[in-house]
DRENSE-483939 format. One record per residue: residue in three letters; x negated, y negated, z of N, C-alpha, C in turn. Coordinates in Angstrom, 2 decimals, always signed. Atoms other than C-alpha are relative to their C-alpha. Layout:
<martis>
ALA/X/Y/Z/X/Y/Z/X/Y/Z
...
</martis>
This chain:
<martis>
MET/-0.32/-1.15/-0.87/-75.81/-97.43/+125.07/-0.43/+1.33/-0.43
ASP/+0.47/-1.07/+0.52/-76.70/-94.92/+122.51/-1.34/+0.40/+0.31
ARG/+1.04/-0.42/-0.50/-80.15/-95.23/+123.40/-0.39/+0.32/+1.39
MET/+0.07/-0.18/-1.39/-79.90/-95.17/+127.05/+0.44/+1.74/+0.01
LEU/-0.62/-1.35/-0.28/-77.82/-91.91/+126.67/-0.90/+1.23/-0.46
TYR/+0.84/-1.00/+0.72/-80.23/-90.10/+124.30/-1.30/-0.04/+0.91
VAL/+1.37/-0.19/-0.77/-83.25/-90.97/+126.48/+0.12/+0.78/+1.25
ALA/-0.35/-0.79/-1.43/-81.59/-89.72/+129.81/+0.35/+1.64/-0.63
MET/-0.19/-1.30/+0.68/-80.46/-86.54/+127.69/-1.39/+0.72/-0.18
THR/+1.03/-0.51/+0.07/-83.77/-85.68/+126.57/-1.08/-0.01/+1.05
GLY/+0.64/-0.03/-1.43/-85.49/-86.47/+129.92/+0.62/+1.25/+0.64
ALA/-0.76/-1.30/-0.53/-83.01/-83.97/+131.47/-0.51/+1.37/-0.53
GLN/+0.71/-1.24/+0.80/-83.93/-81.46/+129.01/-1.38/+0.51/+0.21
GLN/+1.37/-0.34/-0.12/-87.56/-81.61/+129.16/-0.40/+0.20/+1.35
THR/+0.08/-0.11/-1.61/-87.30/-81.96/+133.23/+0.17/+1.69/+0.16
LEU/+0.06/-1.35/-0.18/-85.96/-78.49/+133.11/-0.95/+0.84/-0.57
GLN/+1.15/-0.83/+0.57/-88.64/-77.01/+130.77/-1.25/-0.29/+0.95
ALA/+1.03/+0.38/-0.92/-91.06/-78.64/+133.20/-0.11/+0.91/+1.32
GLN/-0.23/-0.83/-0.99/-89.46/-76.84/+135.82/-0.05/+1.43/+0.00
ALA/-0.03/-1.30/+0.13/-89.58/-73.59/+134.48/-1.59/+0.36/+0.06
ILE/+1.42/-0.08/+0.15/-93.27/-74.16/+134.04/-0.61/+0.39/+1.72
VAL/+0.37/-0.05/-1.70/-93.74/-74.79/+137.92/+0.66/+1.52/+0.46
SER/-0.56/-1.15/-0.40/-91.43/-71.82/+138.76/-1.08/+1.09/-0.34
HIS/+0.91/-1.15/+0.69/-93.50/-69.32/+136.61/-1.37/-0.14/+1.03
ASN/+1.31/+0.08/-0.73/-96.58/-70.71/+138.63/+0.20/+0.43/+1.40
LEU/-0.23/-0.25/-1.41/-95.05/-70.29/+142.01/+0.38/+1.43/+0.02
ALA/-0.41/-1.47/-0.14/-93.61/-66.80/+141.17/-1.32/+0.78/-0.16
ASN/+1.44/-0.86/-0.05/-97.36/-65.67/+140.49/-1.10/-0.47/+0.98
ALA/+0.77/+0.48/-0.85/-98.72/-67.20/+143.59/-0.84/+1.02/+0.64
ASN/+0.96/-1.16/-0.65/-99.91/-63.91/+144.85/-0.42/+0.97/-1.33
THR/+0.35/-0.74/+0.99/-100.90/-62.53/+141.56/-1.29/-0.08/-0.36
ALA/+1.35/+0.15/+0.01/-104.29/-61.68/+141.34/-0.68/-0.38/-1.43
GLY/+0.66/+0.54/+1.03/-106.43/-63.57/+138.81/+0.71/-1.01/-0.77
PHE/-0.86/+0.86/+1.02/-103.55/-65.66/+137.66/-0.46/-1.39/-0.01
ARG/+0.10/+1.35/+0.00/-104.18/-69.15/+136.25/+1.07/-0.80/-0.36
GLN/-1.37/+0.87/-0.04/-101.49/-71.79/+136.81/-0.13/-0.87/-1.38
ASP/-0.07/+0.94/+1.38/-100.24/-73.52/+133.61/+0.24/-1.36/+0.45
LEU/-0.08/+1.34/-0.31/-100.29/-77.23/+133.58/+1.35/-0.33/-0.82
ALA/-1.14/+0.68/+0.68/-97.05/-79.45/+132.58/-0.52/-1.40/+0.06
ASP/+0.09/+1.41/+0.22/-97.31/-82.77/+131.42/+1.22/-0.75/-0.91
PHE/-1.10/+0.75/+0.85/-94.72/-85.66/+130.00/-0.67/-0.96/-0.87
ARG/+0.45/+1.21/+1.13/-95.31/-87.98/+126.90/+1.48/-0.58/-0.35
SER/-1.12/+0.37/+0.70/-92.91/-90.16/+125.28/-0.36/+0.32/-1.75
MET/-0.10/-0.23/+1.61/-92.01/-89.64/+121.37/+0.68/-0.74/-0.45
PRO/-0.75/+1.36/+0.82/-91.07/-92.61/+119.37/+0.91/+0.84/-1.15
VAL/-0.66/-0.58/+0.96/-88.30/-91.70/+116.98/+0.10/-0.97/-0.99
PHE/+0.07/+0.96/+0.94/-88.87/-93.28/+113.42/+1.04/+0.41/-0.82
ALA/-1.22/-0.16/+1.17/-85.89/-94.02/+110.96/-0.63/-0.05/-1.19
ASP/+0.53/-0.17/+1.24/-86.14/-93.59/+107.49/-0.78/-1.37/-0.46
HIS/+0.54/+1.43/+0.08/-86.96/-97.54/+107.24/-0.41/-0.60/+1.24
GLY/+0.00/+0.96/-1.23/-88.40/-99.75/+109.74/-0.75/+0.46/+1.39
MET/+0.45/-0.57/-1.40/-89.64/-99.43/+113.40/+0.78/+1.04/+0.67
PRO/-0.86/-0.99/-1.04/-88.69/-96.64/+115.86/+0.95/-0.69/+0.88
THR/-1.35/+0.53/-0.69/-85.51/-97.07/+117.38/+0.30/+0.43/+1.30
ARG/-0.09/-0.57/-1.46/-85.68/-95.11/+120.60/-1.34/+0.70/+0.12
ALA/+1.33/-1.02/-0.20/-88.41/-92.87/+122.32/+0.68/+1.12/+0.93
TYR/-0.62/-1.17/-0.80/-87.48/-89.30/+123.83/-1.19/+0.27/+0.81
ALA/+0.91/-0.56/-0.91/-89.26/-87.55/+126.55/-0.53/+1.24/-0.46
MET/+0.67/-1.42/+0.59/-91.39/-84.50/+125.75/-0.69/+0.52/+1.17
ALA/+1.06/-0.59/-1.09/-92.69/-81.98/+128.44/-0.67/+1.17/-0.87
GLU/+0.93/-1.17/+0.77/-95.56/-79.60/+127.14/-1.00/+0.34/+1.09
ARG/+1.34/-0.69/-0.75/-98.22/-77.35/+128.50/-1.23/-0.11/-0.71
PRO/+1.19/+0.15/+0.71/-101.39/-78.83/+127.62/-1.14/+1.11/+0.10
GLY/+0.74/-1.31/+0.08/-103.20/-75.83/+128.80/+0.08/+0.53/+1.41
SER/-0.08/-0.71/-1.38/-104.04/-73.80/+132.09/-1.19/-0.48/+0.84
ASP/+1.11/+0.69/-0.58/-105.97/-74.78/+134.87/-0.88/+1.39/+0.58
LEU/+1.05/-1.06/-0.19/-109.15/-72.64/+135.09/-0.87/+0.23/+1.04
ARG/+0.72/+0.01/-1.17/-110.31/-73.33/+138.55/-0.20/+1.42/+0.65
LEU/-0.13/-1.46/-0.64/-111.50/-70.25/+140.44/+0.75/+0.10/+1.27
GLY/-0.60/-0.18/-1.14/-109.36/-68.80/+142.95/-0.80/+0.56/+1.18
ARG/+0.66/-0.47/-1.15/-110.22/-67.52/+146.41/-0.21/+1.53/-0.10
VAL/+0.53/-1.17/+0.11/-112.03/-64.11/+146.62/+0.55/+0.72/+1.39
MET/-0.20/-0.76/-1.05/-110.58/-61.63/+149.09/-0.41/+1.46/+0.10
THR/+0.37/-1.13/-0.32/-112.10/-58.59/+150.52/+0.99/+1.08/+0.09
THR/-0.99/-0.99/-0.16/-110.12/-55.31/+150.05/-0.60/+1.26/+0.32
GLY/+0.38/-1.21/-0.28/-112.57/-52.41/+150.32/+0.24/+0.97/-0.93
ARG/-0.40/-1.18/+1.05/-110.99/-50.54/+147.28/-1.01/+0.20/-1.01
ASP/+0.97/-0.23/+1.05/-113.59/-48.90/+144.75/+0.45/-0.90/-1.14
LEU/-0.24/+0.37/+1.31/-111.51/-50.15/+141.84/+0.29/-1.40/+0.14
ASP/-0.32/+1.30/-0.10/-111.08/-53.67/+143.01/-1.35/-0.61/-0.23
VAL/+1.03/+0.99/+0.26/-113.29/-56.31/+141.35/+0.12/-1.30/-0.25
ALA/+0.11/+1.66/+0.05/-113.83/-59.97/+141.41/-1.08/-0.41/-0.74
LEU/+0.98/+0.61/+0.84/-115.74/-61.97/+138.95/-0.83/-1.08/+0.99
GLN/+0.96/+1.09/-0.89/-118.75/-64.05/+140.66/+0.22/-0.93/-1.03
GLY/-0.23/+0.95/+0.65/-118.10/-67.19/+139.32/+0.72/-0.02/-1.35
GLU/-0.75/+0.02/+1.22/-117.29/-67.94/+135.54/-0.04/+1.30/-0.58
GLY/+0.03/-1.31/+0.87/-116.53/-65.13/+133.17/+1.68/+0.76/+0.07
TRP/-1.46/-0.63/+0.08/-113.64/-62.83/+132.04/-0.25/+1.49/-0.23
ILE/+0.01/-1.42/+0.31/-112.90/-59.10/+131.85/+0.80/+0.01/-1.29
ALA/-0.55/-0.36/+1.27/-112.24/-57.76/+128.41/+1.00/+1.05/+0.20
VAL/-1.10/-0.98/-0.18/-108.89/-55.98/+128.11/+0.42/+0.08/-1.60
GLN/-0.59/-0.34/+1.23/-106.76/-54.39/+125.15/+1.49/-0.63/+0.14
ALA/-1.08/+0.39/+0.09/-103.67/-56.39/+124.35/+0.93/+0.92/-0.53
PRO/-1.00/-1.08/+0.27/-100.34/-54.76/+123.74/+0.00/+0.20/-1.69
ASP/+0.07/-0.08/+1.36/-100.97/-55.69/+119.96/-1.33/+0.75/-0.57
GLY/+1.16/-0.92/+0.46/-104.31/-53.83/+119.93/-1.34/-0.94/-0.11
SER/+1.32/+0.63/+0.08/-106.47/-56.86/+119.89/-0.64/-0.06/+1.46
GLU/+0.88/+0.05/-1.21/-109.09/-58.04/+122.46/+0.52/-1.27/+0.61
ALA/-0.69/+1.22/-0.65/-107.65/-60.56/+125.08/-0.82/+0.13/+1.44
TYR/+0.91/-0.15/-1.30/-109.37/-61.41/+128.72/+0.73/-0.71/+0.90
THR/-0.46/+0.26/-1.16/-108.35/-61.58/+132.01/-0.77/-0.10/+1.28
ARG/+0.89/+0.17/-1.36/-109.61/-62.47/+135.82/+0.56/+1.14/+0.86
ALA/-0.75/-0.96/-0.90/-107.31/-59.65/+137.48/-1.00/+1.25/-0.02
GLY/+1.02/-1.35/-0.32/-109.71/-57.09/+138.90/+0.65/+0.98/+0.60
ASP/-0.73/-1.08/-0.60/-107.11/-54.85/+140.48/+0.25/+1.37/-1.14
LEU/+0.16/-1.09/+0.93/-108.01/-51.61/+138.31/+0.55/+1.14/+0.44
GLN/-0.47/-1.24/-0.43/-106.66/-48.18/+138.22/-0.23/+0.90/-1.17
VAL/+0.07/-1.26/+0.95/-106.88/-44.77/+136.40/+1.41/+0.66/-0.27
ASP/-1.14/-0.62/+0.02/-103.76/-43.68/+134.79/-0.08/+1.63/-0.36
ALA/+0.04/-1.56/+0.09/-102.72/-39.95/+134.28/-0.79/+0.39/-1.17
ASN/+0.66/-0.20/+1.06/-104.59/-40.05/+130.87/-1.57/-0.35/-0.03
GLY/+1.44/+0.19/-0.14/-107.82/-41.06/+132.42/-0.30/-1.54/-0.55
LEU/+0.43/+1.14/+0.46/-107.74/-44.69/+130.89/+0.05/-0.88/+1.36
LEU/+0.29/+0.91/-0.86/-109.04/-47.33/+133.04/+1.03/-1.42/-0.61
LYS/-0.84/+1.19/+0.18/-106.29/-50.27/+133.22/+0.17/-1.15/+0.93
THR/-0.21/+0.94/-1.12/-105.34/-53.25/+135.06/+1.29/+0.45/+0.44
ALA/-1.28/-0.33/-0.42/-102.35/-53.30/+137.10/+1.43/-0.20/-0.50
ASN/-1.09/+0.00/+1.33/-100.36/-54.78/+134.23/+0.06/+1.04/-1.10
GLY/-0.08/-1.03/+1.20/-101.06/-51.79/+132.16/-1.12/-0.38/-1.18
HIS/+0.78/+0.26/+1.26/-103.81/-53.27/+129.94/-1.23/+0.52/+0.03
PRO/+1.34/-0.73/-0.04/-106.63/-51.05/+128.99/-1.13/-0.88/+0.14
VAL/+0.98/+0.69/-0.41/-109.94/-52.36/+130.27/-1.17/+0.51/-1.10
MET/+0.94/-0.41/+1.17/-112.66/-52.55/+127.27/-1.28/+0.20/+0.56
GLY/+1.06/-0.36/-0.22/-115.86/-50.95/+127.40/-1.21/-0.40/-1.19
ASN/+0.83/+0.08/+1.27/-118.74/-50.60/+124.96/+0.40/+0.30/-1.43
GLY/-0.59/-0.44/+1.28/-116.96/-48.72/+122.32/+1.65/-0.18/+0.16
GLY/-1.35/-0.06/-0.07/-113.35/-49.54/+123.19/+0.55/+0.05/+1.35
PRO/-0.46/-0.07/-1.53/-111.06/-48.70/+126.18/-0.64/+1.10/+0.61
ILE/+0.91/-0.96/-0.83/-112.79/-46.90/+128.84/+0.84/+1.09/+0.53
SER/-0.62/-0.84/-0.52/-111.85/-43.65/+129.81/-0.73/+0.87/+0.92
ILE/+0.62/-0.71/-1.14/-112.49/-41.82/+133.01/+0.00/+1.63/+0.07
PRO/+0.04/-1.65/-0.26/-113.36/-38.15/+133.49/+0.58/+0.38/+1.36
PRO/-0.59/-0.37/-1.45/-111.78/-36.39/+136.65/-1.42/-0.20/+0.62
ALA/+1.13/+0.16/-0.88/-114.06/-37.35/+139.35/+0.25/-0.08/+1.57
GLU/-0.30/+0.23/-1.09/-114.19/-37.45/+143.21/-0.08/-1.42/+0.49
LYS/+0.40/+1.55/-0.11/-115.58/-41.07/+143.24/-0.33/-0.72/-1.07
ILE/+0.18/+0.80/+0.98/-115.75/-43.99/+141.09/-0.78/-1.11/+0.47
GLU/+0.62/+1.37/-0.18/-118.18/-47.02/+141.24/-0.27/-0.93/-0.97
VAL/+0.10/+1.31/+0.87/-118.22/-50.33/+139.70/-1.15/-0.78/+0.26
GLY/+1.17/+0.95/-0.52/-121.57/-51.95/+139.61/+0.21/-1.60/-0.46
ALA/-0.31/+1.18/+0.29/-122.13/-55.46/+139.53/+0.00/-0.68/-1.33
ASP/-0.01/+0.30/+1.45/-122.91/-55.53/+135.70/+0.95/+0.63/-0.64
GLY/-1.13/-0.79/+0.64/-119.87/-53.51/+135.17/-0.18/+1.16/-0.44
THR/-0.07/-1.54/+0.30/-121.12/-50.28/+134.77/+0.62/+0.66/+0.83
ILE/-1.16/-0.79/-0.65/-118.72/-47.56/+135.63/-1.05/+1.41/+0.26
SER/+0.69/-1.08/-0.07/-120.58/-44.49/+137.30/+1.20/+0.80/+0.93
VAL/-1.20/-1.03/-0.71/-118.43/-41.30/+138.63/-0.91/+1.04/+0.62
ARG/+0.39/-1.21/-0.62/-119.14/-38.43/+141.02/+0.70/+1.25/-0.70
PRO/-0.77/-1.09/+0.35/-117.92/-35.30/+138.94/+0.58/+0.97/+1.10
LEU/-0.58/-0.80/-1.03/-115.78/-32.98/+140.87/-0.94/+1.23/+0.32
GLY/+0.75/-1.29/-0.30/-117.85/-30.35/+142.81/-1.34/-0.49/+0.09
GLU/+1.30/+0.44/-0.17/-120.91/-32.55/+142.65/-0.44/-0.53/+1.32
THR/+0.31/+0.52/-1.05/-122.94/-33.66/+145.46/+0.12/-1.60/-0.10
SER/-0.45/+1.38/+0.15/-122.56/-37.41/+146.69/-1.18/-0.67/-0.82
THR/+0.96/+0.58/+0.53/-126.07/-38.38/+145.25/+0.16/+0.08/-1.67
ASN/-0.10/-0.16/+1.52/-125.12/-37.12/+141.73/+1.03/-0.93/-0.64
LEU/-1.19/+1.07/+0.51/-123.56/-40.00/+140.07/-0.42/+0.17/-1.56
VAL/+0.25/+0.06/+1.41/-123.07/-39.94/+136.08/+0.50/-1.47/-0.45
GLU/-0.31/+1.21/+0.66/-122.85/-43.28/+134.14/+1.10/+0.35/-1.00
VAL/-0.92/+0.04/+1.21/-119.57/-43.48/+132.07/+0.14/-1.00/-0.95
ASP/+0.01/+1.05/+0.87/-119.37/-46.76/+130.43/-0.19/-1.37/+0.62
ARG/+0.44/+1.28/-0.56/-119.62/-50.41/+131.00/+0.91/-1.17/-0.27
ILE/-1.07/+0.87/+0.40/-116.86/-52.98/+131.52/-0.58/-1.27/-1.01
LYS/+0.38/+1.11/+0.64/-116.99/-55.72/+129.01/+0.18/-1.24/+0.45
LEU/-0.02/+1.17/-0.53/-117.78/-58.77/+130.45/-0.42/-1.43/-0.91
VAL/+0.26/+0.93/+1.07/-117.66/-62.18/+128.50/+0.03/-1.32/+0.65
LYS/-0.05/+1.34/-0.69/-118.27/-65.91/+129.32/+0.16/-1.01/-1.04
PRO/-0.27/+0.81/+1.04/-116.84/-67.87/+126.18/-0.41/-1.49/+0.35
ALA/+0.20/+1.56/-0.37/-117.74/-71.79/+126.09/+1.26/-0.46/+0.40
ASP/-1.16/+0.76/-0.40/-115.49/-74.19/+127.76/+1.11/-0.38/-1.26
GLY/-1.09/+0.21/+0.89/-112.23/-74.78/+125.78/+0.15/+1.01/-1.41
ALA/-0.09/-1.08/+1.55/-112.74/-71.67/+123.37/+1.07/+0.95/+0.11
LEU/-1.12/-0.94/-0.33/-109.76/-69.79/+125.28/+1.35/-0.69/+0.11
TYR/-1.41/+0.80/-0.27/-106.00/-70.61/+125.52/+0.75/+1.51/+0.53
LYS/-0.70/-1.19/-0.38/-103.26/-68.38/+127.26/+1.15/+0.13/-0.87
ASP/-0.91/-0.05/+1.04/-100.76/-66.58/+125.28/+1.08/+0.33/+0.86
ASP/-1.17/-0.24/-0.72/-97.24/-65.87/+126.27/+0.16/+1.06/+1.18
SER/+0.05/-1.02/-0.83/-98.10/-62.69/+128.01/-0.81/-0.19/+1.31
GLY/+0.73/+0.41/-1.03/-100.58/-64.47/+130.46/-1.35/+0.39/-0.23
LEU/+1.58/-0.36/+0.04/-103.65/-63.09/+128.91/-0.78/-1.25/-0.91
MET/+0.84/+0.92/+0.70/-106.31/-65.33/+127.58/-0.41/+0.52/-1.50
ARG/+0.29/-0.50/+1.16/-107.27/-65.38/+123.90/-0.99/-0.93/-0.50
THR/+1.31/+1.08/+0.42/-110.32/-67.07/+122.02/+0.92/-0.67/-0.97
ASN/-0.69/+0.95/+0.93/-109.19/-69.85/+119.78/+0.17/+0.25/-1.66
ASP/+0.24/-0.42/+1.39/-110.61/-68.37/+116.38/+0.63/+1.57/-0.01
GLY/-0.50/-1.49/+0.04/-108.90/-64.78/+117.23/-1.04/+1.06/+0.06
GLN/+1.20/-0.86/-0.02/-112.43/-63.29/+117.15/-0.52/+0.47/+1.49
PRO/+0.49/-0.53/-1.12/-113.72/-61.07/+119.92/-1.19/-0.91/+0.53
ALA/+1.07/+0.67/-0.60/-116.00/-62.77/+122.29/-1.28/+1.07/+0.32
ALA/+1.22/-0.83/+0.08/-119.61/-61.52/+122.72/-0.14/+0.12/+1.50
PRO/+0.47/-0.39/-1.42/-120.75/-59.67/+125.80/-1.08/-0.79/+0.75
ASP/+0.96/+0.53/-0.55/-122.59/-61.72/+128.27/-0.56/+0.60/+1.14
ALA/+0.70/-0.64/-0.86/-125.19/-59.93/+130.68/+0.11/-1.00/+1.15
ALA/+0.02/+0.49/-1.01/-125.01/-62.84/+133.07/+1.26/+0.03/+0.85
VAL/-1.08/-0.11/-0.68/-121.48/-62.28/+134.05/-0.07/+1.22/+1.10
ARG/+0.11/-0.88/-1.02/-121.39/-60.37/+137.43/+1.45/+0.11/+0.73
LEU/-1.04/-0.17/-0.86/-118.87/-58.49/+139.49/-0.27/+0.20/+1.27
LEU/+0.13/-0.27/-1.23/-118.34/-58.15/+143.07/+1.19/+1.20/+0.29
GLY/-0.90/-0.96/-0.02/-116.78/-54.65/+144.13/+0.78/-0.24/+1.29
GLY/-0.93/-0.16/-1.33/-114.06/-54.20/+146.80/+0.49/-1.43/+0.16
ALA/-0.47/+1.10/-0.35/-112.87/-57.50/+146.48/+1.13/-0.41/-1.46
LEU/-0.59/+0.69/+0.85/-110.11/-59.39/+144.44/-0.08/-1.44/-0.02
GLU/-0.11/+1.55/+0.16/-109.92/-63.13/+143.18/+1.67/+0.04/+0.18
SER/-1.22/+0.12/-0.17/-106.51/-64.43/+144.13/+0.45/-1.08/-0.98
SER/-0.46/+0.97/+0.87/-104.37/-66.72/+141.99/-0.43/-1.47/+0.46
ASN/+0.29/+1.13/-0.50/-105.29/-70.32/+141.91/+1.15/-1.03/+0.14
VAL/-0.89/+1.02/-0.03/-102.03/-71.87/+142.31/+0.37/-0.23/+1.65
ASN/-0.11/+0.88/-1.30/-101.41/-74.00/+145.52/+1.44/+0.14/+0.09
PRO/-1.53/-0.25/-0.35/-97.76/-72.83/+146.85/+0.49/-1.48/+0.45
ALA/-0.57/+1.35/-0.42/-97.55/-76.30/+148.71/+0.21/-0.85/-1.22
GLU/-0.16/+1.08/+0.87/-98.31/-78.30/+145.81/+0.86/+0.41/-1.20
ALA/-1.16/-0.37/+1.07/-96.01/-76.29/+143.42/+1.30/-0.28/+0.59
LEU/-1.39/+0.57/-0.56/-93.31/-76.90/+145.75/+0.51/-1.30/-0.17
VAL/-0.13/+1.30/+0.03/-93.70/-80.33/+145.88/+0.22/-0.55/-1.35
ASN/-0.39/+0.16/+1.43/-93.69/-80.47/+142.23/+1.30/+0.29/-0.59
MET/-1.22/-0.49/+0.29/-90.50/-78.48/+141.89/+0.88/-0.82/+0.66
ILE/-1.00/+1.06/-0.79/-88.77/-81.04/+144.50/-0.15/-1.29/-0.94
GLU/+0.01/+1.19/+1.03/-90.12/-83.99/+142.17/+0.62/+0.40/-1.21
SER/-0.35/-0.43/+1.01/-88.88/-82.08/+139.25/+1.67/-0.38/+0.07
ALA/-1.39/-0.10/-0.59/-85.33/-81.70/+140.91/+0.52/-1.52/+0.01
ARG/-0.61/+0.99/-0.21/-85.12/-85.09/+141.75/+0.02/-1.02/-1.34
ARG/+0.06/+0.57/+1.18/-86.06/-86.55/+138.28/+0.94/+0.45/-0.84
PHE/-1.10/-0.31/+0.89/-83.53/-84.30/+136.67/+1.61/-0.77/+0.59
GLU/-1.24/+0.68/-0.67/-80.80/-85.67/+139.08/+0.16/-1.51/-0.37
LEU/+0.21/+1.49/+0.18/-81.95/-89.22/+138.21/+0.58/-0.19/-1.59
GLN/-0.34/-0.10/+1.48/-81.45/-88.33/+134.42/+1.32/+0.20/-0.18
VAL/-1.35/-0.08/+0.27/-78.04/-87.00/+134.83/+0.90/-1.30/+0.51
LYS/-0.69/+1.26/-0.61/-77.01/-90.09/+136.94/+0.02/-1.24/-1.08
MET/+0.33/+1.26/+0.95/-78.34/-92.29/+133.84/+1.19/+0.38/-1.10
MET/-1.03/-0.20/+0.93/-76.03/-90.24/+131.58/+1.58/-0.49/+0.36
LYS/-1.33/+0.45/-0.57/-72.86/-90.80/+133.76/+0.04/-1.48/-0.11
VAL/+0.03/+1.09/+0.08/-73.84/-94.34/+133.89/+0.34/-0.23/-1.70
ALA/-0.22/+0.30/+1.37/-74.09/-94.62/+130.13/+1.48/+0.55/-0.58
GLU/-1.53/-0.23/+0.20/-70.48/-92.87/+129.87/+1.02/-1.00/+0.46
ASP/-0.81/+1.04/-0.61/-69.22/-95.21/+132.39/+0.08/-1.18/-0.86
ASN/+0.31/+1.47/+1.01/-70.40/-98.23/+130.29/+0.71/+0.08/-1.28
ALA/-0.58/-0.22/+1.22/-69.17/-96.58/+127.31/+1.70/-0.33/-0.17
ASN/-1.59/-0.05/+0.00/-65.48/-96.14/+128.62/+0.27/-1.45/+0.44
THR/-0.21/+1.32/-0.22/-65.48/-99.87/+129.99/-0.06/-0.66/-1.14
THR/+0.06/+0.87/+1.20/-66.56/-101.21/+126.77/+1.27/+0.26/-1.06
ASN/-0.81/-0.27/+1.09/-63.99/-99.31/+124.86/+1.51/-0.67/+0.69
GLN/-0.81/+0.69/-0.79/-61.47/-100.70/+127.58/+0.38/-1.51/-0.31
LEU/-0.04/+1.57/+0.07/-62.47/-104.33/+126.87/+0.75/-0.09/-1.62
LEU/-0.53/+0.46/+1.24/-61.87/-103.76/+123.21/+1.36/+0.34/-0.53
ARG/-1.61/-0.09/+0.08/-58.29/-102.44/+123.49/+0.74/-1.35/+0.41
LEU/-0.74/+1.40/-0.48/-57.54/-105.78/+125.16/+0.11/-0.93/-0.87
GLU/+0.18/+1.12/+1.11/-58.42/-107.80/+122.16/+1.19/+0.30/-0.82
</martis>
């Protein structure tokens, strides 16, 4: 009885954690450049001090993120950029280190800093990119940022900086708790001139809402099953106690 109860209890607990991952993916189905998290289950044998394992617990884990490309949507906005194929935009994380994102919905704040919609400064050749007051801002396919200063003619563009674009090797990145990608060794990735941008467009999330909803329903049913198993274990324990009292 003890084994049944603990297997059901851990299964229900880990199912709730898996549901949280699916809920997070579903909540970011419309977030530009979002990469959905994966959820997986595995059994964990519990070893006693001596002898063989007495029971196995369920364990939910996030083995990684789905890095498949999202759909590119045309917006026509000058500061919207989408990566063509593989690659990442370098940004400054809240702790000051370098991180990476596929979100290309850029904007200029009141201080002239170029940031993502989530407020992360975009990195250039020498650090965060600062944009001077300008009538127009253009982002080239190679990440070059050009501006038309106030009062200048439409043909007079001045190059300000260049967005740092990187393409680390497969498996070299992981997603942190803030949703940004980091290198496994903690060192900044080298710029890659082969990475290209598409202006006036955004890459959507790679979350499939229908698939996420199906996963959510399956998790809910799995949780109900685990709860029923705990109830059966309780009923069996009560029946056993009644039989023992009759003796």
